[in-house]
C-alpha positions as CSV (number, residue, x, y, z in Angstrom):
1,M,0.0,0.0,0.0
2,S,2.8,2.4,0.9
3,R,4.5,1.9,-2.5
4,E,1.2,2.7,-4.3
5,I,0.9,6.0,-2.3
6,D,4.5,6.9,-3.2
7,R,3.8,6.3,-6.9
8,I,0.7,8.5,-6.8
9,K,2.7,11.3,-5.1
10,L,5.5,11.0,-7.6
11,R,3.0,11.2,-10.5
12,R,1.4,14.3,-9.0
13,W,4.8,16.0,-8.5
14,R,5.7,15.3,-12.1
15,K,2.4,16.6,-13.4
16,R,2.9,19.8,-11.6
17,G,6.3,20.4,-13.4
18,F,4.8,19.4,-16.7
19,Y,1.9,21.8,-16.2
20,S,4.1,24.7,-15.3
21,E,6.4,24.0,-18.3
22,T,3.4,23.9,-20.7
23,V,1.9,27.1,-19.3
24,L,5.3,28.9,-19.6
25,V,5.6,27.8,-23.3
26,K,2.2,29.2,-24.0
27,L,3.0,32.4,-22.1
28,L,6.2,32.9,-24.0
29,Q,4.5,32.3,-27.4
30,K,1.9,34.8,-26.5
31,K,4.6,37.4,-25.8
32,G,6.2,36.8,-29.2
33,Y,8.8,34.1,-28.5
34,Y,9.3,30.9,-30.4
35,A,9.3,28.4,-27.5
36,V,9.2,24.6,-27.0
37,R,9.3,22.3,-24.0
38,V,12.1,19.8,-24.1
39,P,10.2,16.6,-23.4
40,V,13.4,14.6,-22.6
41,S,14.6,17.0,-19.9
42,N,15.2,15.0,-16.8
43,P,17.2,14.9,-13.6
44,S,20.1,13.3,-15.4
45,L,23.5,14.9,-16.1
46,N,22.5,15.6,-19.7
47,P,22.7,19.3,-20.4
48,L,19.1,19.9,-21.3
49,P,16.8,22.8,-20.3
50,D,13.1,22.4,-19.5
51,I,12.3,25.0,-22.1
52,M,14.1,26.6,-25.1
53,A,12.9,29.9,-26.4
54,R,14.0,32.4,-29.0
55,R,13.2,36.0,-29.6
56,G,15.0,37.7,-32.4
57,Q,18.7,36.7,-32.2
58,H,18.4,35.9,-28.5
59,L,18.1,32.3,-27.2
60,F,16.9,31.4,-23.7
61,A,17.3,28.2,-21.8
62,F,14.8,27.9,-18.9
63,E,14.8,25.7,-15.8
64,V,11.2,25.7,-14.4
65,K,9.9,25.0,-10.9
66,N,6.4,25.0,-9.6
67,A,6.0,26.1,-6.0
68,T,3.7,28.0,-3.7
69,Y,6.0,30.4,-1.8
70,Y,9.6,29.8,-2.9
71,A,11.6,27.8,-5.4
72,Y,15.2,26.5,-5.1
73,F,17.4,25.8,-8.2
74,P,20.4,23.7,-7.3
75,K,23.8,24.6,-8.8
76,Q,23.8,21.4,-10.9
77,Q,20.6,22.4,-12.8
78,I,21.9,25.9,-13.5
79,D,25.2,24.6,-14.7
80,K,23.3,22.3,-17.1
81,L,21.7,25.4,-18.7
82,F,25.0,27.0,-19.3
83,R,26.5,23.8,-20.6
84,F,23.6,23.4,-23.1
85,L,24.0,27.0,-24.3
86,D,27.8,26.8,-24.5
87,E,28.0,23.3,-26.2
88,F,25.1,23.4,-28.6
89,I,24.5,27.1,-29.6
90,P,27.3,28.5,-31.8
91,S,26.8,32.2,-31.1
92,G,28.4,34.7,-28.7
93,I,27.3,34.8,-25.1
94,E,25.7,38.2,-25.5
95,T,22.7,36.4,-27.2
96,K,22.4,33.4,-25.0
97,H,20.6,33.5,-21.7
98,A,20.3,31.0,-18.8
99,V,17.0,31.7,-16.9
100,V,15.4,30.1,-13.9
101,A,11.7,30.5,-13.8
102,A,9.4,30.0,-10.7
103,H,5.7,29.5,-11.1
104,L,4.3,30.6,-7.8
105,G,0.6,30.3,-7.9
106,K,-0.6,32.7,-10.7
107,R,2.7,34.6,-10.6
108,W,5.8,34.0,-12.6
109,L,9.2,35.2,-11.6
110,F,12.3,35.0,-13.8
111,K,15.9,35.4,-12.9
112,E,18.7,35.5,-15.5
113,I,21.9,34.0,-14.3
114,S,25.2,35.7,-15.1
115,W,27.6,34.2,-17.7
116,A,30.5,35.7,-15.7
117,D,29.5,33.7,-12.6
118,W,29.5,30.5,-14.6
119,Q,32.8,31.2,-16.4
120,K,34.5,32.0,-13.2
121,D,33.0,28.9,-11.5
122,K,31.2,31.2,-9.0
123,L,27.7,29.9,-9.3
124,P,25.9,29.8,-6.0
125,E,25.1,26.4,-4.5
126,K,21.4,27.3,-4.8
127,V,19.4,30.1,-6.4
128,R,16.3,30.9,-4.5
129,I,13.3,32.8,-5.7
130,L,10.7,33.9,-3.2
131,K,7.2,35.0,-4.0
132,R,7.9,38.5,-2.8
133,D,11.0,38.9,-5.0
134,R,10.9,40.9,-8.2
135,G,13.2,38.9,-10.4
136,N,15.7,40.5,-12.8
137,L,14.1,39.6,-16.2
138,N,10.9,40.9,-17.7
139,I,10.0,38.6,-20.6
140,E,7.8,41.3,-22.1
141,T,10.5,44.0,-22.5
142,C,13.8,42.1,-22.5
143,Y,16.0,42.1,-25.5
144,L,13.5,43.7,-27.9
145,Q,14.9,44.4,-31.3
């Protein structure tokens, strides 16, 4: 019985993430981005984001979390965003953006992580987004061309 309950909880947890990723793709598309959910993103060491999006010449790799009050993004997940952008996108870093996105109820908060921190191996152990934060990226006005 306990194993069945654990399976049900795991399915609900995964559905929450899938739901938030799907909602973010639709939101980005509504704001003028080309966006897709990466269906094979997983907790493995593969450098894959949850969502890839493009607006003009700018490419965004998103890591998405669904939470009620705060979301934590471990260093390993942030590093995967930069590795994806660095290894698979052949343009300069000025057009590549690693973004963590927290879906907090009806509110979205976005935080772009600095390339300089990644290049100097100075990424924090965790990036935390609280519901009362402002974020540092506005998807409606950023990098308009």
